C-alpha positions in Angstrom: 0.0 0.0 0.0 1.4 3.4 -1.0 1.3 5.9 1.8 1.4 9.6 0.9 2.3 12.1 3.6 0.0 15.1 3.8 1.6 18.3 2.7 1.3 21.5 4.6 3.1 24.8 4.7 5.4 23.4 7.4 6.4 20.3 5.3 9.8 20.0 3.6 9.6 18.7 0.0 12.7 17.4 -1.7 13.2 16.0 -5.2 13.4 12.2 -5.1 16.8 10.7 -6.1 17.0 8.9 -9.4 15.4 11.7 -11.5 16.9 13.5 -14.4 15.6 17.0 -15.2 16.3 19.2 -18.2 15.1 22.6 -19.3 13.4 22.7 -22.7 12.3 26.2 -23.9 11.3 27.3 -20.3 9.7 24.1 -19.4 11.2 21.3 -17.3 11.1 17.7 -18.5 11.6 15.2 -15.7 12.6 11.6 -16.3 12.3 8.9 -13.7 15.2 6.6 -14.6 13.7 3.8 -12.5 10.3 3.7 -14.2 11.2 5.2 -17.6 8.3 7.7 -17.2 8.7 11.3 -18.0 6.8 14.4 -17.0 6.5 17.9 -18.4 6.2 20.9 -16.2 5.2 24.4 -17.4 7.1 27.5 -16.5 5.8 28.2 -13.0 5.8 24.5 -12.0 9.4 24.4 -13.3 10.3 27.3 -11.0 8.8 25.3 -8.1 10.6 22.2 -9.2 13.9 23.9 -9.0 13.4 25.3 -5.5 13.2 22.0 -3.6 16.6 20.8 -4.9 17.8 22.2 -1.6 15.3 21.3 1.1 13.0 24.2 2.0 9.8 24.4 3.8 6.7 24.8 1.7 6.2 28.2 3.3 9.7 29.3 2.0 8.7 28.1 -1.5 5.5 30.0 -1.3 7.3 33.2 -0.2 9.7 32.9 -3.1 6.8 32.6 -5.6 4.9 35.5 -4.1 8.0 37.6 -4.4 8.4 36.7 -8.1 4.8 36.7 -9.3 1.7 38.8 -8.9 -0.4 36.4 -7.0 -2.5 36.5 -3.8 -0.9 34.5 -1.0 -4.0 32.3 -0.5 -4.1 31.4 -4.2 -0.4 30.7 -4.2 -0.7 28.4 -1.2 -3.6 26.4 -2.8 -1.9 26.1 -6.2 1.5 25.2 -4.7 0.2 22.6 -2.3 -1.9 21.1 -5.1 1.2 20.8 -7.4 3.4 19.4 -4.6 0.7 16.8 -3.8 0.6 15.9 -7.5 4.4 15.6 -7.7 4.3 13.5 -4.5 1.6 11.3 -6.0 3.8 10.7 -9.0 6.7 9.8 -6.8 8.8 12.8 -7.8 9.1 14.5 -4.5 9.5 13.2 -0.9 7.8 15.0 2.0 9.0 15.3 5.5 7.9 17.2 8.6 9.8 20.4 9.1 12.8 19.8 11.3 12.7 21.7 14.6 16.0 23.6 14.9 
């Protein structure tokens, strides 16, 4: 049974190992070398994809997007969490609780 961790603003999402990603005309193409499946991400999703290469809280990702795009924080949070849940569902990101420092 596949268990997917719930994603919240306090979660840390990181790119799963074993993936190759390449930029193609402003879009990101991701290849899972284990399954042979590939995924295409549009421009904003590509920007989100590039952020978790270094572990960041989902709140930090959201703050980065709000700074770079004209978007309301509530809409940004909904859209970002939905995308991260989709990426998690496809096995492209791993989610952990935010570490207490």
